[in-house]
KOLLUM-984994 format. One line per field, with one value per residue: y, x, z of N, C-alpha, C in turn; residue number from 1. Coordinates in Angstrom, 1 decimal, always signed. Each point is the difference from the previous one (the first is absolute). Layout:
<recs>
nv <- Y; ... $
nu <- X; ... $
nw <- Z; ... $
cav <- Y; ... $
cau <- X; ... $
caw <- Z; ... $
cv <- Y; ... $
cu <- X; ... $
cw <- Z; ... $
i <- NUM; ... $
</recs>
This chain:
<recs>
nv <- -1.2; +0.0; -1.1; -0.4; +0.4; -0.6; -1.0; +0.0; +0.2; -0.9; -0.8; +0.3; -0.2; -1.1; -0.3; +0.4; -0.6; +1.2; -0.1; -0.4; +1.1; -0.4; +1.3; +0.1; +0.4; +1.3; -0.5; +0.7; -0.3; +0.7; -1.3; -0.3; +1.3; +0.3; -0.8; -1.0; +0.0; -0.8; +0.6; -0.2; +0.2; +0.5; +1.2; +0.3; +0.1; -0.8; -0.8; -0.2; -0.9; +0.2; -0.7; -0.4; -0.8; -0.5; +0.4; +0.8; -0.7; +1.0; +0.2; +0.7; +0.1; +0.4; +1.0; +1.2; +1.0; -0.4; -1.0; -0.6; -1.3; -0.3; -1.0; -0.7; -0.8; -0.1; -1.2; -0.8; -0.1; +1.2; +0.5; +0.5; +1.1; +0.5; +1.0; +0.8; +0.5; +1.0; -0.6; +1.2; +0.3; -0.1; +1.3; -0.3; -1.2; +0.0; -0.4; +0.9; -0.8; +0.9; -0.6; +0.3; -1.2; -0.5; +0.6; -1.3; -0.1; -0.3; -0.2; +0.1; -0.1 $
nu <- +0.8; +1.0; +0.4; -1.2; +0.0; +1.3; -0.3; -1.1; +0.7; +0.9; -1.0; -0.7; +1.1; +0.2; -1.2; +0.2; +1.2; +0.3; -0.1; +1.2; -0.2; +0.9; +0.3; -0.1; +1.2; +0.4; +1.2; +0.4; +1.2; +0.6; +0.2; -1.3; -0.3; -0.6; -1.0; -0.4; -1.0; -0.1; -1.2; +0.3; -1.3; +0.6; -0.6; -0.9; +1.2; +0.1; +0.4; +1.2; +0.0; +1.2; -0.2; +1.2; +0.0; +1.0; -1.0; +0.5; -0.5; -0.8; +0.0; -1.0; +0.3; -1.2; +0.7; +0.0; -0.9; +0.5; +0.0; +1.2; +0.1; +1.3; -0.1; +1.1; -0.4; +1.3; -0.3; -0.4; -0.9; +0.5; +0.6; -1.0; +0.5; +0.0; -0.6; +1.1; -0.3; -0.7; -1.0; +0.1; -1.3; +0.4; +0.3; +1.1; +0.0; -1.3; +0.5; +0.7; +0.9; +0.5; +1.1; -0.3; +0.5; -0.6; -1.1; +0.1; -0.5; -1.2; -0.3; -1.4; -0.2 $
nw <- +0.0; +0.9; -0.6; +0.0; +1.2; +0.1; -0.7; +0.6; +1.1; -0.4; -0.4; +1.1; +0.7; -0.8; +0.2; +1.3; -0.1; -0.1; -1.3; +0.0; -0.6; -0.7; -0.2; -1.3; +0.2; +0.1; +0.3; +1.0; +0.0; +0.9; +0.5; -0.3; +0.2; -1.2; +0.4; -0.9; +0.8; +1.1; +0.2; +1.3; +0.3; +1.2; +0.1; +0.9; +0.5; -1.0; +1.0; -0.6; -1.0; -0.4; -1.2; -0.4; -1.1; +0.7; +0.8; +0.9; +1.0; -0.1; +1.4; -0.1; +1.3; -0.2; +0.7; -0.7; +0.0; -1.2; +0.9; -0.4; +0.1; -0.5; -0.8; -0.2; -0.9; +0.1; +0.4; -1.0; +0.9; -0.2; +1.1; +0.7; -0.5; +1.2; -0.7; -0.1; +1.2; +0.1; -0.6; -0.7; -0.1; -1.3; +0.1; -0.7; +0.5; +0.2; -1.2; +0.5; +0.6; +0.9; +0.0; +1.3; +0.0; -1.1; +0.1; +0.3; -1.3; +0.4; -1.2; +0.0; -1.4 $
cav <- +1.2; +1.1; +0.1; +0.6; +1.4; +0.7; +0.0; +0.9; +1.4; +0.3; +0.3; +1.3; +1.1; +0.2; +0.5; +1.4; +0.8; +0.7; -0.5; +0.9; +0.1; +0.9; +0.7; +0.5; +1.4; +0.5; +0.3; +0.7; +0.1; +0.8; -0.8; -0.8; +0.7; -0.3; -1.3; -0.6; -0.8; -0.5; +0.7; -0.8; +0.7; -0.9; +0.1; +1.1; +1.3; +0.4; -0.7; -0.7; -0.7; +0.1; -1.1; -0.2; -1.0; +0.7; +1.2; -0.2; +0.2; +1.0; +0.1; +1.3; -0.2; +1.3; +0.0; +1.0; +0.8; +0.6; -0.6; -1.4; -0.7; -0.8; -1.1; -0.5; -1.3; +0.2; -1.2; -0.9; -0.9; +0.6; +0.6; +1.4; +0.9; +1.3; +1.1; +1.0; +1.2; +0.0; +0.4; +0.9; +0.2; +1.1; +1.1; +0.2; -1.1; -0.8; -1.4; -0.2; +0.1; +0.4; -0.2; +1.2; -0.3; -0.2; +0.6; -1.0; +0.0; -1.2; +0.5; -0.9; +0.6 $
cau <- -0.8; +0.9; +0.6; -1.0; -0.1; +1.2; -0.1; -1.1; +0.4; +1.0; -0.7; -0.7; +1.0; +0.5; -1.1; -0.3; +1.2; +0.0; +1.1; +1.2; +0.2; +1.1; -0.5; +1.0; +0.3; +1.3; +0.7; +1.3; +0.9; +1.2; +1.1; -0.4; -0.7; -1.4; -0.1; -1.3; +0.0; -1.2; -0.3; -0.9; -0.4; +0.2; -1.0; -0.9; +0.6; +0.7; +1.3; +0.0; +1.2; +0.3; +0.9; +0.3; +1.1; +1.4; +0.1; -0.4; -1.4; -0.1; -1.3; -0.2; -1.0; -0.5; -0.1; -1.0; -0.2; +1.2; +1.2; +0.1; +1.3; +0.1; +0.9; +0.3; +0.6; +0.9; +0.2; -1.1; +0.1; +0.8; -0.7; -0.4; +0.9; -0.6; +0.7; +0.2; -0.8; -1.5; -0.4; -1.1; -0.6; +0.5; -0.9; +0.0; -0.7; -0.6; +0.3; +1.4; +0.3; +1.4; +0.7; +0.6; +1.4; +0.9; -0.7; -0.4; -1.4; -0.7; -1.2; -0.8; -1.1 $
caw <- +0.0; +0.0; -1.3; -0.9; +0.4; -0.4; -1.5; -0.3; +0.3; -1.0; -1.3; +0.2; +0.0; -1.4; -0.8; +0.3; -0.2; -1.3; -0.8; -0.2; -1.5; -0.5; -1.1; -0.8; +0.3; -0.3; +1.2; +0.0; +1.2; -0.3; -0.5; -1.2; -1.0; -0.3; -0.5; +0.3; +1.2; +0.6; +1.2; +0.9; +1.2; +1.1; +1.1; -0.2; +0.3; -1.2; -0.1; -1.3; -0.5; -1.4; -0.3; -1.5; -0.2; -0.1; +0.8; +1.4; +0.4; +1.1; +0.7; +0.7; +1.0; +0.5; +1.5; +0.3; -1.2; -0.6; +0.6; -0.2; +0.1; -1.2; +0.0; -1.3; -0.2; -1.1; -0.8; +0.1; +1.1; +1.1; +1.1; -0.2; +0.8; +0.2; -0.6; +1.0; +0.1; -0.1; -1.4; +0.0; -1.3; -0.7; -0.3; -1.5; -0.7; +1.1; -0.2; +0.4; +1.4; +0.1; +1.3; +0.6; +0.3; -1.2; -1.2; -0.9; -0.3; -0.5; -0.6; -0.8; -0.7 $
cv <- +1.3; +0.3; +0.7; +1.5; +0.8; +0.1; +1.0; +1.5; +0.5; +0.3; +1.3; +1.2; +0.3; +0.6; +1.5; +0.9; +0.7; -0.6; +1.0; -0.1; +0.9; +0.6; +0.5; +1.5; +0.4; +0.5; +0.8; -0.2; +0.7; -0.8; -0.7; +0.8; -0.4; -1.4; -0.5; -0.9; -0.5; +0.8; -0.8; +0.9; -1.0; +0.1; +1.2; +1.4; +0.5; -0.6; -0.8; -0.6; +0.2; -1.1; -0.1; -0.9; +0.8; +1.2; -0.4; +0.1; +0.9; +0.0; +1.4; -0.2; +1.3; -0.1; +1.0; +0.8; +0.6; -0.5; -1.5; -0.5; -0.9; -1.1; -0.5; -1.4; +0.0; -1.2; -0.9; -1.0; +0.6; +0.6; +1.4; +0.9; +1.3; +1.1; +1.1; +1.2; -0.2; +0.5; +0.9; +0.1; +1.2; +1.1; +0.1; -1.1; -1.0; -1.5; -0.4; +0.1; +0.2; -0.2; +1.3; -0.2; +0.0; +0.7; -1.0; +0.0; -1.4; +0.5; -1.1; +0.7; -1.1 $
cu <- +0.9; +0.7; -0.9; -0.2; +1.1; -0.1; -1.1; +0.4; +1.1; -0.6; -0.7; +1.0; +0.5; -1.1; -0.2; +1.2; +0.0; +1.2; +1.1; +0.3; +1.1; -0.5; +1.3; +0.2; +1.3; +0.6; +1.3; +0.7; +1.2; +1.1; -0.3; -0.7; -1.4; -0.1; -1.5; +0.0; -1.4; -0.2; -1.1; -0.3; +0.1; -1.0; -0.9; +0.6; +0.8; +1.4; +0.0; +1.4; +0.1; +1.0; +0.1; +1.1; +1.3; +0.1; -0.3; -1.5; +0.0; -1.4; +0.0; -1.2; -0.4; -0.2; -1.1; -0.2; +1.3; +1.3; +0.0; +1.4; +0.0; +1.0; +0.3; +0.5; +0.8; +0.3; -1.2; +0.3; +0.9; -0.8; -0.4; +0.8; -0.7; +0.8; +0.1; -1.0; -1.5; -0.3; -1.2; -0.5; +0.5; -1.0; -0.1; -0.8; -0.5; +0.1; +1.4; +0.2; +1.5; +0.6; +0.6; +1.5; +0.9; -0.6; -0.4; -1.5; -0.5; -1.4; -0.7; -1.2; -0.9 $
cw <- +0.0; -1.3; -1.1; +0.3; -0.5; -1.5; -0.4; +0.2; -1.0; -1.3; +0.0; -0.1; -1.4; -0.8; +0.3; -0.2; -1.4; -0.8; -0.1; -1.5; -0.3; -1.3; -0.8; +0.3; -0.6; +1.2; -0.2; +1.3; -0.3; -0.6; -1.3; -1.1; -0.1; -0.7; +0.2; +1.2; +0.3; +1.3; +0.7; +1.2; +1.1; +1.1; -0.3; +0.2; -1.3; -0.2; -1.3; -0.2; -1.5; -0.3; -1.6; -0.1; -0.2; +0.8; +1.5; +0.2; +1.2; +0.6; +0.7; +1.0; +0.6; +1.5; +0.4; -1.3; -0.5; +0.5; -0.1; +0.2; -1.2; +0.2; -1.4; +0.0; -1.3; -0.8; +0.3; +1.2; +1.1; +1.0; -0.4; +0.9; +0.2; -0.6; +1.0; -0.1; +0.0; -1.4; +0.2; -1.4; -0.7; -0.2; -1.5; -0.7; +1.1; -0.1; +0.5; +1.5; +0.0; +1.4; +0.5; +0.3; -1.3; -1.3; -1.0; -0.2; -0.5; -0.5; -0.8; -0.5; -0.6 $
i <- 1; 2; 3; 4; 5; 6; 7; 8; 9; 10; 11; 12; 13; 14; 15; 16; 17; 18; 19; 20; 21; 22; 23; 24; 25; 26; 27; 28; 29; 30; 31; 32; 33; 34; 35; 36; 37; 38; 39; 40; 41; 42; 43; 44; 45; 46; 47; 48; 49; 50; 51; 52; 53; 54; 55; 56; 57; 58; 59; 60; 61; 62; 63; 64; 65; 66; 67; 68; 69; 70; 71; 72; 73; 74; 75; 76; 77; 78; 79; 80; 81; 82; 83; 84; 85; 86; 87; 88; 89; 90; 91; 92; 93; 94; 95; 96; 97; 98; 99; 100; 101; 102; 103; 104; 105; 106; 107; 108; 109 $
</recs>
């Protein structure tokens, strides 16, 4: 009986969970320039992941309005590394986030 409850609860959770869909986008990072990428929304706050073959995968986690922290995975299967500084939303382009420590930009359109 307990096993059936666990299976039922798991199926219900999968049914109710919103699908994570990557969308085609155009991305820019200071080190890699502009390139086609996949954009995935990570939560309701606007956090996101950008990924592309042959490029690092970046995640930008929104902490509060206009402030975020970022990480990068620089090789497939490698560990995610925190990027320095706090990222703030760019005043020039709202699709971009800029590190206050390095001026590095991560953008997705």
